[in-house]
LUMVEXBA-295777 format. One line per field, with one value per residue (C-alpha): residue in three letters; x, z, y; residue number from 1. Coordinates in steps of 0.001 Angstrom, whole numbers, always signed. Example, Ala and Ser with C-alpha at 12.3 -4.5 7.8 and 13.67 -1.06 7.14 Angstrom:
<atoms>
code ala  ser
c1 +12300  +13670
c3 +7800  +7140
c2 -4500  -1060
pos 1  2
</atoms>
This chain:
<atoms>
code met  glu  pro  asp  tyr  thr  leu  leu  leu  thr  ile  leu  his  leu  leu  ile  ala  pro  phe  ala  leu  val  phe  val  trp  ala  ile  tyr  tyr  asp  phe  ser  arg  ser  glu  ile  pro  pro  gly  ile  asp  gln  pro  leu  lys  leu  arg  ile  leu  his  trp  leu  leu  ile  val  ser  ala  ala  leu  gly  lys  ile  leu  glu  asn  leu  ser  phe  cys  ser  gln  ile  arg  phe  ile  arg  phe  thr  gln  glu  gly  lys  lys  leu  gly  asp  asp  pro  arg  leu  leu  ile  lys  asp  leu  val  phe  glu  asp  ile  pro  val  arg  val  tyr  gln  pro  arg  glu  ser  lys  leu  glu  arg  arg  arg  gly  val  ile  phe  phe  his  gly  gly  gly  trp  met  phe  gly  ser  ile  asn  ser  tyr  asp  his  val  cys  arg  tyr  ile  ala  lys  glu  ser  asp  ser  val  leu  val  ser  val  gly  tyr  his  leu  ala  pro  glu  gln  lys  tyr  pro  ser  gln  phe  his  asp  cys  leu  thr  ala  thr  ala  his  phe  leu  lys  lys  ala  glu  asp  tyr  gly  val  asp  pro  ala  arg  ile  ile  val  ser  gly  asp  ser  val  gly  gly  asn  phe  ala  ala  ser  val  cys  gln  ala  leu  val  ser  arg  ala  asp  leu  val  lys  pro  leu  ala  gln  ile  leu  ile  tyr  pro  gly  leu  gln  ala  ile  asp  phe  asn  leu  pro  ser  tyr  gln  gln  asn  arg  ala  val  pro  ile  leu  tyr  arg  glu  his  val  ile  cys  ser  ala  leu  gln  tyr  leu  asn  lys  asp  leu  ser  val  leu  asp  ser  val  met  gln  gly  cys  his  val  pro  ser  asp  ile  lys  thr  arg  phe  gly  lys  trp  ile  asn  ser  glu  asn  ile  pro  glu  glu  phe  lys  ala  arg  gly  phe  lys  pro  ser  glu  ala  ala  ser  phe  leu  asp  asn  val  tyr  glu  val  val  lys  gln  ala  leu  glu  thr  thr  phe  ser  pro  leu  met  ala  glu  asp  ala  val  leu  ser  gln  val  pro  lys  ala  cys  ile  val  thr  cys  glu  tyr  asp  val  leu  arg  asp  asp  gly  ile  leu  tyr  lys  lys  arg  leu  glu  asp  asn  gly  val  pro  val  thr  trp  cys  his  ile  glu  asp  gly  phe  his  gly  val  ile  asn  phe  phe  asn  gly  phe  leu  ser  phe  pro  ser  gly  lys  lys  gly  val  asp  ser  ile  val  thr  phe  ile  arg  ser  leu
c1 +15819  +12865  +14667  +15219  +11412  +10006  +12354  +11074  +7557  +8112  +9772  +6624  +4051  +6288  +5933  +2293  +940  +2324  +1499  -2002  -2292  -1204  -3932  -6621  -5669  -5933  -9121  -9988  -8165  -9822  -13540  -13084  -11193  -12386  -15687  -16539  -19363  -22245  -21550  -17709  -16527  -16309  -16217  -14990  -12012  -11122  -11088  -8725  -6747  -6349  -6003  -2738  -1592  -1996  -449  +2537  +2826  +2160  +4878  +7550  +7045  +7547  +10902  +12062  +11315  +13655  +16189  +15981  +15066  +13246  +9326  +9691  +12110  +10284  +6980  +8926  +10271  +6530  +5415  +8434  +7299  +9739  +10213  +7864  +9489  +10036  +6992  +6689  +4929  +7676  +11339  +12088  +15071  +16276  +18429  +19655  +18677  +21158  +21843  +17976  +16762  +14266  +12569  +11903  +8864  +9136  +6639  +8279  +6493  +8361  +6337  +7327  +6297  +7503  +5420  +4103  +6233  +4822  +6837  +5224  +5772  +4813  +2645  +3444  +3140  +6746  +8354  +6942  +6304  +8967  +9440  +8965  +5495  +4121  +5651  +2099  +240  +3181  +3202  -271  -531  +2704  +958  -2484  -1693  +969  +3545  +7072  +6674  +9299  +8835  +10756  +12261  +12835  +14810  +12499  +12016  +12881  +16841  +16020  +14752  +11995  +12261  +14298  +11891  +10330  +13848  +14449  +11159  +12145  +15640  +14288  +11737  +14232  +16308  +13348  +12473  +15778  +16661  +13014  +14234  +16405  +13544  +11703  +9444  +8318  +9510  +6144  +3918  +5217  +2619  +3673  +2000  +1615  -745  -1285  +2019  +3392  +380  +1769  +5085  +3264  +1597  +4607  +6781  +4588  +4358  +8117  +8426  +6468  +9219  +12085  +12731  +15497  +12893  +9970  +6546  +4980  +1759  -623  -472  -2540  -3184  -4368  -6207  -3429  -2814  -2342  -2634  -1894  -4133  -7468  -7860  -11879  -12924  -15958  -13859  -11499  -14488  -16335  -13572  -11316  -11546  -11923  -9319  -6687  -5849  -7005  -6871  -4676  -2383  -2123  -921  +1385  +3209  +3238  +5062  +7772  +8268  +9277  +11040  +8923  +7562  +4318  +3162  +1603  -600  -3776  -3077  -2645  -5820  -7681  -5906  -3854  -989  -2588  -1615  -4685  -3224  -2607  -6373  -7423  -5147  -5826  -9116  -11123  -9621  -9315  -12687  -15518  -17599  -16029  -16967  -20364  -23203  -23651  -20456  -21211  -24347  -22558  -22433  -20260  -20289  -18462  -15709  -15122  -12224  -9140  -7108  -3529  -568  +2563  +4637  +2946  +3137  +6980  +7326  +5059  +5358  +7028  +4053  +2301  +5178  +3950  +6359  +4311  +871  +611  -2852  -1624  +234  -615  -3090  -45  +1731  -1561  -2510  +415  +239  -513  -3973  -4871  -6586  -7601  -8823  -10758  -12176  -15650  -14241  -10949  -9932  -7962  -11153  -11625  -7872  -8508  -11962  -10406  -7351  -9755  -11848  -8724  -7281  -10503  -10913  -7415  -8363  -6801  -8921  -9299  -10748  -12406  -12574  -14558  -14543  -17951  -17163  -13569  -11137  -7642  -4855  -7472  -5510  -2736  -5538  -7061  -6055  -4852  -6173  -7075  -8747  -11590  -13460  -13167  -9159  -9670  -11885  -9543  -6302  -8684  -9666  -5912  -5182  -8321  -6931  -3439  -4745  -6523  -3594
c3 -46020  -46116  -43598  -41193  -41505  -41003  -37853  -36441  -37045  -35086  -32234  -31893  -32115  -29326  -27551  -28187  -27032  -23620  -22935  -24202  -21819  -18922  -19691  -20001  -16459  -15235  -16298  -14736  -11610  -11146  -11800  -9551  -6558  -7007  -5747  -7264  -5541  -7552  -6509  -7661  -10302  -13799  -12618  -16133  -16351  -12851  -13730  -16958  -14390  -12295  -15046  -16159  -12488  -12163  -15573  -14530  -11142  -13056  -15767  -12704  -10915  -14329  -14599  -11333  -11649  -14917  -12806  -14920  -12324  -9257  -9495  -7162  -9626  -12581  -11195  -10270  -14035  -15248  -12754  -13148  -15776  -16756  -15970  -17919  -20210  -19332  -17989  -19008  -15355  -13427  -12940  -11988  -10433  -9385  -6075  -3113  +619  +2603  +564  -239  -3863  -4047  -7052  -6409  -8422  -8186  -9792  -12699  -12176  -9681  -6601  -4080  -1011  -230  -1321  +603  +529  +191  +1041  -537  +273  -2344  -1842  -3171  -249  +1193  -1877  -5184  -6240  -7234  -7938  -11508  -11185  -9266  -11345  -12969  -9578  -8160  -10964  -10996  -7087  -7627  -10503  -9146  -5819  -6591  -4452  -4243  -3707  -2790  -3907  -1614  -3165  -31  +73  -736  +1000  +1175  +296  +3083  +6435  +8832  +9926  +7524  +5278  +8076  +8885  +5389  +5181  +8428  +7501  +4190  +5828  +8272  +5742  +3837  +6986  +7515  +3974  +2849  +2150  -301  -2890  -1902  +569  +3919  +6568  +8467  +5579  +4769  +4503  +5090  +2835  +1153  -57  +1182  +2910  +1887  +4232  +7059  +6604  +6819  +10180  +11578  +10700  +11835  +15198  +15476  +14685  +17946  +19925  +17629  +19230  +16788  +13725  +12757  +12955  +9829  +9299  +8014  +7267  +4164  +4632  +1430  +2204  +4808  +6546  +10130  +12148  +12590  +15290  +13914  +10114  +10574  +10717  +8584  +5732  +5631  +5766  +3211  +492  +1383  -2507  -3945  -6447  -6345  -2471  -1214  +2840  +2357  +388  +3102  +5773  +3231  +2217  +5891  +6655  +3645  +4936  +8077  +6753  +8755  +7812  +5570  +7406  +10417  +7503  +8622  +12310  +12096  +9880  +12677  +15164  +16946  +17268  +19608  +23600  +25881  +27475  +23983  +22999  +26530  +26037  +22677  +21872  +23014  +19753  +17242  +17724  +15078  +17474  +16666  +12905  +11775  +11191  +7734  +7114  +8194  +6017  +3372  +5570  +8410  +11266  +14329  +14608  +17722  +19712  +18616  +20813  +21667  +20227  +21700  +18819  +16330  +18314  +18689  +14808  +14136  +17262  +15334  +13667  +16971  +17339  +16332  +13837  +11818  +13538  +14299  +15100  +18421  +19423  +22876  +23217  +24387  +20877  +18921  +20482  +19314  +15686  +12757  +11294  +8824  +5453  +5456  +2152  +2213  -379  +249  -1518  +180  +2963  +4577  +4740  +8378  +9486  +8085  +9566  +13231  +12988  +12086  +15123  +17340  +16016  +16694  +20136  +20585  +19365  +16045  +12995  +10560  +6822  +5792  +1974  +1435  -2388  -2316  -5465  -5011  -4510  -3116  -5482  -7334  -7127  -9374  -12274  -12218  -16154  -19011  -20636  -17199  -15571  -12882  -12283  -8580  -8966  -10079  -7260  -4784  -6413  -6513  -2741  -1832  -3885  -2754  +1043  +337  -1176  +2082  +4142
c2 -16589  -19122  -21778  -18826  -17473  -21080  -21380  -17859  -18812  -22107  -20502  -18017  -20935  -22539  -19414  -18530  -21895  -22102  -18174  -18793  -21934  -19785  -17112  -19695  -20884  -17302  -16767  -19985  -19207  -15741  -17052  -20058  -18051  -14420  -12914  -9699  -7862  -6260  -2578  -2810  -209  -1675  -5552  -6642  -4354  -5408  -8996  -8132  -6434  -9383  -11710  -9874  -10035  -13724  -14352  -12480  -14524  -17730  -16995  -15835  -19124  -21130  -19131  -19733  -23400  -23160  -21394  -18167  -15856  -15596  -15111  -11666  -10237  -11365  -9835  -6556  -6440  -6726  -4044  -1590  +554  +3395  +7317  +9175  +11825  +15455  +17441  +21271  +21942  +19969  +19710  +16217  +14853  +11301  +11984  +10185  +11012  +9452  +6315  +5971  +6899  +9278  +11243  +15148  +16672  +20442  +22665  +24806  +28062  +30167  +31456  +34181  +31825  +28423  +25703  +22768  +19416  +15923  +12935  +9591  +5982  +3577  +513  -3052  -5650  -4492  -6622  -4714  -1088  +1609  +5043  +4376  +2531  +5317  +8094  +8665  +9190  +11455  +13680  +14280  +14997  +17175  +19158  +19503  +20486  +22865  +21026  +19647  +15830  +13387  +9873  +7392  +4368  +2110  -938  -3869  -7223  -9918  -8704  -6280  -7251  -5531  -3245  -1480  -324  +1586  +3031  +3931  +5853  +7587  +8473  +9951  +12130  +13345  +14501  +16124  +17846  +19250  +20360  +21457  +24823  +23870  +22524  +25548  +24067  +25483  +22736  +23585  +22671  +18874  +16152  +12408  +9903  +6484  +4109  +690  -608  +2857  +4202  +1803  +3663  +7126  +6176  +4928  +7625  +10237  +8193  +8111  +11826  +12703  +12114  +13808  +17068  +18005  +18128  +20174  +18096  +17110  +19444  +16426  +12735  +11118  +7179  +5675  +2408  +1386  -1663  -883  -3797  -7723  -8549  -9369  -10767  -11558  -7936  -7234  -6150  -8962  -11354  -9494  -8959  -11902  -12872  -9586  -8707  -7490  -8541  -11486  -11818  -14651  -12360  -9860  -12370  -14205  -10917  -10120  -13198  -12873  -9314  -10724  -13735  -16225  -19741  -19634  -22718  -20692  -18827  -20439  -20144  -16367  -16112  -17564  -15204  -18100  -15741  -13310  -13783  -13063  -10085  -8539  -9245  -7696  -4532  -3735  -5498  -2322  -389  -3540  -4848  -5267  -3317  -185  -629  +1308  -910  -169  -1639  -5033  -5387  -7589  -11115  -10452  -13301  -12496  -14894  -17499  -16409  -18701  -20883  -19376  -21021  -20014  -21417  -19294  -16131  -16910  -16678  -13750  -11599  -8766  -8380  -6852  -4225  -403  -122  -3067  -2345  +1473  +937  -662  +2741  +4184  +7185  +9408  +8897  +9212  +12379  +14039  +12868  +15511  +15811  +13047  +12245  +8666  +6996  +3786  +1657  -430  -3651  -3743  -6237  -3412  -874  -1329  -735  +2569  +2964  +1763  +4451  +7165  +6153  +5965  +9552  +11199  +9670  +11379  +14981  +14278  +15759  +13248  +13933  +10776  +9738  +6736  +5322  +3400  +1500  +1283  -1627  -2058  -313  +1619  +5041  +3418  +3307  +6773  +7139  +5231  +2154  +327  +3392  +3505  +6786  +5607  +5977  +9494  +10148  +8774  +10755  +13895  +13894  +13825  +16673  +18612  +17767  +18821  +22252  +22801  +22973
pos 1  2  3  4  5  6  7  8  9  10  11  12  13  14  15  16  17  18  19  20  21  22  23  24  25  26  27  28  29  30  31  32  33  34  35  36  37  38  39  40  41  42  43  44  45  46  47  48  49  50  51  52  53  54  55  56  57  58  59  60  61  62  63  64  65  66  67  68  69  70  71  72  73  74  75  76  77  78  79  80  81  82  83  84  85  86  87  88  89  90  91  92  93  94  95  96  97  98  99  100  101  102  103  104  105  106  107  108  109  110  111  112  113  114  115  116  117  118  119  120  121  122  123  124  125  126  127  128  129  130  131  132  133  134  135  136  137  138  139  140  141  142  143  144  145  146  147  148  149  150  151  152  153  154  155  156  157  158  159  160  161  162  163  164  165  166  167  168  169  170  171  172  173  174  175  176  177  178  179  180  181  182  183  184  185  186  187  188  189  190  191  192  193  194  195  196  197  198  199  200  201  202  203  204  205  206  207  208  209  210  211  212  213  214  215  216  217  218  219  220  221  222  223  224  225  226  227  228  229  230  231  232  233  234  235  236  237  238  239  240  241  242  243  244  245  246  247  248  249  250  251  252  253  254  255  256  257  258  259  260  261  262  263  264  265  266  267  268  269  270  271  272  273  274  275  276  277  278  279  280  281  282  283  284  285  286  287  288  289  290  291  292  293  294  295  296  297  298  299  300  301  302  303  304  305  306  307  308  309  310  311  312  313  314  315  316  317  318  319  320  321  322  323  324  325  326  327  328  329  330  331  332  333  334  335  336  337  338  339  340  341  342  343  344  345  346  347  348  349  350  351  352  353  354  355  356  357  358  359  360  361  362  363  364  365  366  367  368  369  370  371  372  373  374  375  376  377  378  379  380  381  382  383  384  385  386  387  388  389  390  391  392  393  394  395  396  397  398  399  400  401  402  403  404  405  406  407  408  409
</atoms>
């Protein structure tokens, strides 16, 4: 037994040392690259969360270099989580809506009238996130709002190319709208929702449904810190929060390029705005412009950026990012005036904050009612951390604001 025990200790020591080194490097990387503003909610806890994410990415890269697995697959594995156990208040089923995996959360308590339905698209930068990783969020919303919630497991990039994720979300939504009564849901009381890129899908799906005469229109949309445009990456929130965990400005552009299956070498040019032709700037500049951001959101060091020189070769690489299925903030007024009422959740310390604010203005300018919840001490992704060990009060505030909006419908 002694030799085996000694061998085990040796292996453990060999594993612990590299892991400790990676963790120390993660701390160094975080402190040297990140900027955590004074007003953010629980900065030390946010740093710990960021360290764990950096370690996951670093270990994934090491394993990829050793040909064990790709970095993307390893990160997905670390973030996947698992389906929680049975819930006394919910009946939970894993189903398939026309080739798309979904998880349906139905309140067990019987009710004479049909319930509201909520369809939810998870975030994760197009490449990450899953039904399991959002299980705790979806359970909470379904229970507290007394609604039937459908969580959609759209197929991820880069295995599935743009715009297949949007089409997955649209297909799942159309299926639910048609079959709502089978789940005890009133088809006229369905809300389309999502966070981060899921919010992008929710906005795009609602716009696409405007022209669908064969379907009942959604009652409302909930957009949780959504990314909605790829024209201007120098809006105040992109400048102010460019290095705030857990989403840097460069990470947004990098993820978008990977989603579009494009070369990352154009990242800096896209960040400067070299990918936008003058006619598109003229046409959409009146909507996607820092002048439409309230002055109180420019107080933390915003400086208007100089106009970048247009580069046709860069535009050719990323022109799909200027389509409305990628940038729903670029939709025409004729479409936006017909989308359902909205609840938009934004976080002060989030690069995507101003996308939500600009969409709020565009909807209101087109007569669409908007309920706005701004989390003053929140950061991107915070609703995922509304409970548990790495929980934040701002996350609870965000998820409760969503529940309150749903219950008001």
